[in-house]
N, C-alpha and C positions, 0 to 999 in steps of 0.2 A: 536323729539319725546317726547310723554307724560311721565312725570317721572314715573309712575306706569306702564309703558309698560313692563318693564324687570320682574316685578313681575308677571304679566299675563303670560309672556313667560316662566318663571320659574315654576309657576303652571302648566301650559300644558305640559312642557317638563317631570315634575315630574309625572304627570298623565300617560304619554305615553311611557316614557323612563326611569322612577325611577329605575327600576331594570336592566337597560342596554338594548341592542339590541341583544338578544340570537341568533337570526338568522344571522346576520351580523357578529357579533364576531365569530361564529362557522365557517363561510365560509372564511372570509378575517382576514389576518393578520395585526397587528397594523401599519405596514408600506406600506400596500397596498393603492394606492392613484388612484383618479378618477377625472374627470371632469363632474360635473352636470349642465344642464340646466332647466330651468323652462319655459315651451312652453305654448301660448295660443293656446287652442283647439277650440276656437270660437272667434269672435270679441268681444272685451270688452273694458272697461274703466278700467285701472289698479289702484289699490291702495293698499298699505300696503308693498311696496317693501323695505323700511327701516326696518320695523318689520320683515320682512322675512329674511332680511340680519342679523339682530340682533339675529334671533333665530341660524343660522348657527353659529355665533361667540360665543353664550352662550354655545353651544355643544362643540365647539373647537375653541378657539382663534386662531390657527394656519391656520384655513380655510381662503382661499382668497375669496372674493365675490365681483363682478362686477355687478353693476346695468345696465341693457340694455335699459331700459326706465325710465321715469319720473311718479310720482304719477299724475294721473290726465289725462294722455296721453291715446288716443285711440290707441289701439294695434290690429292689424288685425291677423286673424286666422293663425296659424303657425309660428308666429313670437316668439322670446325669449325675456323674459323680465329679466332674472337673470341669471348669471353663477358663479358656485362656484367650486372651486379646492383645494383639501386636501385629508385627510384620506377617504378611501372609507366607513368605519364604522361611521365616523361622518357624512359623507353626508347622508347616509341611516337613521341614527338615528334623524337627523334634518327634514328630509323630509315632513313627514305627517304634523308635528306641523306647519313648515314654510307655507306649501300648506293651511292648514285649516285657519289660519290668512289670507292669499293673496286671496284665494277664496271667503272668507265670505265678506273682506272689498272691493274688487273689484266687487262683486255683488253688494252691496251697492252703489256704485260710478256708476256702469253702469246703474242701475235703475234711480238713481237721474238725470243723463244724460238724459235720456229719458224724464222725468218730466220737467227738465229745458228747452229741446227742444218744449215740449208742451206748456210750460208758453210763451216761446219767440213767438211762431206761434199764441197765442191768440191776440197778439197786444194790450192786456189792461195793460201791466206793472205789471201783478199780480206776487207775489213772492211765491215759494213753500218752505215751510218749513217742519223739521221733527218734532217728538214729543219725549217725553220721553221713549217710548216703545222700548227700547234697551235692548241687552244683558247684564245681570247683570256684572259689571265689564268693560266691552267694551265701555261705552258711549262714552269716549272721542274720542277713534278710531273711532267708527261708526259715530259720528257726524263730524269728521274730512273728512271721506270718503263722506258723504253727501256734504260737501262744494267742495269737489274734483270733483264731478259730476256735480257741477253748481248750486245747491239748496242751501239752506239757514238753519240755526238752531233757532229752538225756544228755550225757556230756557232748560238750561242744568241741572238744579236742582230746587228744591222747593223753594230754598232761592233767585231766581234771580229778580222774579217780582211777583206781585199778580194775581193769575188767580182763580176766584171764579166760582166754578163748583156747578153742581146740589146737591151734598151732603152738601156743605157750605149752601147753600141757605136753603135747608130743614131744617138744623140744627139751622140755625140763626132766622128762621121764615119767612123770606121774602129777595128778592133780595136786595130791598133798605136798609135794615137793615144791610145784609152782607157786602154791598159796604160801607155804613157808618162807620162800624166798622174797614173795612180794611183801609179807609181814614184816619181814627183817629190814627192808628199805623202805618202804612207803612211811609218810608222816604218820605219827599216832592217830591223827584226825581223821585220815583216810579210810574210807570203806573199801571192803575186798569183795569185789563181785566175780562170780565163776560162772561160766557158761556150761551147761551138762547137756548130754545127749542121751542118757540111760538113767534108770532107777539107781543103777550100781553107783553112778557118779553123783547122783543126787545124795546119796550116803555119804560119799567121801567128802563132799563139799559141807554137809552138815557137821560131820566129824572134824575137819579142819577149821571150823570155825569162820566160814565165809558168812558176811553179813546180808549179801545179796546173792541168790540163786537164779540164774535165768535158765529156764527149760527152753531149750532150742528145739523146735521142729517136731514136739511132742503131740500124740493126739489127746483130745479131751479125756478119753479113759486114762491114759497115762499121766496126765496133769492132775486128775483126780488122786492118783496113787502117790505122786510126788509131793503134793500139799499135805497129805497125811503124813508122810515120811519127815517133811520138814518141820510140821507141827508147831508153826509159829516161831522156829529158831531163827529164821531169815526172812528177809523180803523176798517174796516169789514175784519173778519177772517172766512174762512169756514171750516168745519171739519166734518168728518164721511163719510167713504166709497167711497171718490174719487178716481176712478181708471184712468188710462191712457186713456182707452176706452172711458169714460164718462167725461174726462177732460174739454174739450170744453163745455160742457154744464154748467160746475159751474164757469169757468173763465169768468164771466159776467162783463160787465162795472160797476165800483163801488165798485169791489170786490179788495181788497188791497191784502191779504195773503190766501194760502190755506195750510192747515196742513195735511200731508199725513203720517200717522203711518207706511204705508207698506214699506217706503224708509227703515226702519231699521229692522222692525219686519217681513217682508214677502219678502225681496229680495232674489231671488234666488243665491245661490253660482254659480260662473261661472266655466267653465272647464279650468282648467290649471294641468299641470303634469310635473313631473320631469323626465327626461332621463339622464342616465349615460354611460360615455364612460371611461373604464378603461385604465389605463397605467400600465407599467412594474413595478414590486415589485423593491423597492431599493435593 
């Protein structure tokens, strides 16, 4: 688990239960115990079970939590993924926060699995990667969920490798000048990636020696032409609005990577819920 996960959990619990759970505390005594199960209400790829477990333990270390599935596992509708036993008040206090993490992260893993399958079916060995369009503070968790679904991570921060985009080019005066400055500054082992929006910029990127060329918002016909111009001189990345239903149109021969911001910024939360079975008070 990422070292900052507990901080995220604490922030979420403070937001939701900082003043306690007045409803549960009013209805149940402190020694009332229950068994809770988190159930899949649809077919999904689960991710975030360890985070959910940690939520229950942050609320009450005496709660016993058993994980009934593994992160990255396909789970069928109706199956349980987690069981927790302990104070009824503690279980109900943790419920929403645990589900928020689990539903969001499992949604990302589930969408990533569908894109990974589309990439496999394309037969061209294309790799689907995420972007930095993540929930602030959640990036490590969301990118882990992407990997769990079978896709890959693009850079996780601005410091990982050089990616020259349109605003860099505009401010530097030209694509070639931006690449020249980046090459002089970056470590010798750093790859230079350039985002291009036209075939003219593709030519400039090739001539400047860019190792990765990102074709931004190009049509399949333009991509075909760009791949021919690059002619294996650089890794070819596609970016911009690629959806599952159009994936095959962009997974063309010569395309190495397709970046999909939707993996993290638009993945729908999956349907998981917690059910409770009470036991006798001590």
